[in-house]
BASE-854739 format. One line per field, with one value per residue (C-alpha): residue number from 1; residue in three letters; x, y, z. Coordinates in steps of 0.1 Angstrom, whole numbers, plus 5000, padded with zeros to 4 digits. Example, Ala and Ser with C-alpha at 12.3 -4.5 7.8 and 13.67 -1.06 7.14 Angstrom:
% BASE-854739
nr	c(1;2)
rest	c(ALA;SER)
px	c(5123;5137)
py	c(4955;4989)
pz	c(5078;5071)
//
This chain:
% BASE-854739
nr	c(1;2;3;4;5;6;7;8;9;10;11;12;13;14;15;16;17;18;19;20;21;22;23;24;25;26;27;28;29;30;31;32;33;34;35;36;37;38;39;40;41;42;43;44;45;46;47;48;49;50;51;52;53;54;55;56;57;58;59;60;61;62;63;64;65;66;67;68;69;70;71;72;73;74;75;76;77;78;79;80;81;82;83;84;85;86;87;88;89;90;91;92;93;94;95;96;97;98;99;100;101;102;103;104;105;106;107;108;109;110;111;112;113;114;115;116;117;118;119;120;121;122;123;124;125;126;127;128;129;130;131;132;133;134;135;136;137;138;139;140;141;142;143;144;145;146;147;148;149;150;151;152)
rest	c(MET;ASN;GLN;LEU;THR;VAL;VAL;ARG;PHE;ARG;VAL;ARG;TYR;ARG;LEU;GLY;GLU;TYR;LEU;GLU;VAL;VAL;ARG;LEU;GLN;ALA;GLN;ALA;SER;PRO;ALA;LEU;ALA;ALA;ALA;GLY;SER;TRP;ARG;ARG;GLY;CYS;CYS;LEU;ALA;LEU;LEU;SER;LEU;PHE;ALA;THR;GLY;VAL;PHE;SER;ILE;LYS;ALA;TRP;GLN;SER;GLY;SER;SER;HIS;PHE;HIS;ILE;ASP;LEU;ALA;GLY;LEU;ARG;ARG;ARG;CYS;ARG;ARG;GLY;VAL;THR;PHE;ILE;PRO;TRP;ALA;GLU;VAL;MET;GLN;ILE;SER;GLU;THR;ALA;HIS;GLY;TYR;LEU;VAL;ARG;GLY;ALA;GLN;SER;TRP;LEU;LEU;LEU;PRO;PHE;ARG;GLY;LEU;SER;SER;GLU;GLN;GLN;GLY;GLU;LEU;ILE;GLN;MET;PHE;GLN;ALA;TYR;ALA;ARG;THR;PRO;ALA;ALA;ALA;ILE;ASP;SER;THR;ALA;LEU;VAL;SER;GLY;SER;ALA;GLY;ARG;ALA)
px	c(5000;5013;5000;4981;4959;4922;4894;4862;4830;4792;4766;4730;4725;4703;4679;4700;4731;4711;4695;4728;4742;4711;4712;4750;4744;4715;4733;4762;4737;4742;4704;4696;4725;4709;4675;4664;4666;4628;4627;4659;4644;4612;4631;4653;4622;4604;4636;4640;4604;4609;4643;4627;4604;4632;4654;4627;4625;4662;4669;4643;4658;4694;4696;4731;4760;4793;4824;4858;4884;4919;4946;4922;4896;4864;4837;4802;4781;4744;4713;4710;4745;4780;4793;4830;4851;4888;4912;4921;4884;4881;4873;4866;4866;4846;4843;4807;4790;4783;4813;4835;4817;4837;4827;4837;4832;4799;4788;4791;4798;4793;4815;4798;4820;4797;4808;4845;4868;4892;4920;4901;4895;4932;4939;4913;4930;4963;4947;4930;4964;4983;4959;4936;4957;4937;4944;4907;4907;4921;4899;4876;4857;4837;4810;4811;4828;4812;4775;4779;4751;4757;4740;4746)
py	c(5000;5035;5069;5072;5041;5048;5024;5032;5013;5017;4998;5000;4990;4960;4955;4928;4950;4979;4956;4941;4976;4986;4953;4957;4992;4981;4952;4975;4995;4990;4993;4965;4944;4947;4936;4900;4878;4879;4917;4920;4897;4918;4950;4937;4925;4958;4977;4955;4962;4999;4999;4981;5011;5036;5016;5017;5055;5060;5036;5053;5087;5077;5054;5040;5050;5058;5053;5069;5059;5075;5092;5118;5094;5076;5093;5081;5101;5095;5115;5125;5141;5133;5115;5120;5104;5116;5089;5110;5107;5069;5055;5019;4994;4962;4933;4922;4895;4919;4942;4966;4989;5021;5044;5080;5108;5118;5089;5053;5038;5002;4991;4960;4931;4924;4958;4951;4928;4907;4931;4961;4943;4938;4974;4985;4964;4980;5015;5007;4997;5026;5055;5048;5063;5058;5027;5019;5016;4981;4959;4940;4910;4905;4927;4965;4978;5012;5020;5055;5065;5071;5066;5039)
pz	c(5000;4992;5002;4970;4977;4973;4978;4960;4957;4955;4974;4984;5020;5028;5057;5073;5074;5090;5116;5125;5133;5153;5173;5180;5193;5214;5229;5239;5260;5298;5303;5279;5293;5328;5317;5320;5290;5283;5285;5265;5238;5237;5235;5206;5187;5191;5182;5150;5140;5145;5127;5097;5092;5097;5072;5046;5048;5049;5020;4998;5007;5004;4974;4967;4988;4971;4992;4988;5013;5012;5032;5044;5058;5050;5029;5020;4996;4989;4981;5018;5018;5027;5058;5064;5092;5092;5103;5135;5146;5141;5176;5168;5139;5143;5119;5117;5098;5069;5069;5088;5111;5116;5145;5143;5169;5154;5131;5121;5087;5076;5048;5034;5024;4994;4978;4982;4962;4982;4971;4984;5017;5020;5012;5038;5065;5057;5058;5091;5106;5091;5095;5124;5152;5183;5204;5205;5167;5166;5146;5169;5156;5187;5201;5203;5234;5236;5237;5224;5201;5164;5131;5105)
//
């Protein structure tokens, strides 16, 4: 990888990807963790139902997402606008079942595996290791550590 490496791809988010991010954020919540298993299950079911409606609206408004990842940071452009996370603001990178979930100071970005070639995935790993400077930005393939709110 050199300093001119740029990863570009386009993808339209799918419901399963969105629900995974919502569930991971909810499960990181101390309040939900303290709830009994029955109550936790009901809360996750209701949250999933609500999130499905929200996803339908957001997907219609957003359309396809165009990603541009380079030395400056991670950028997603869609009809709703641009989300940009500079490398200095990357707080956490988690590997989920559907892709890499990058948490910035103000927002979240899911980089779906299905939109990336194996070569691009390798370049992303190198970029994560080279540019994400915070100690908490190590790639985590387990559950999210922080329950901080964001948007996917």
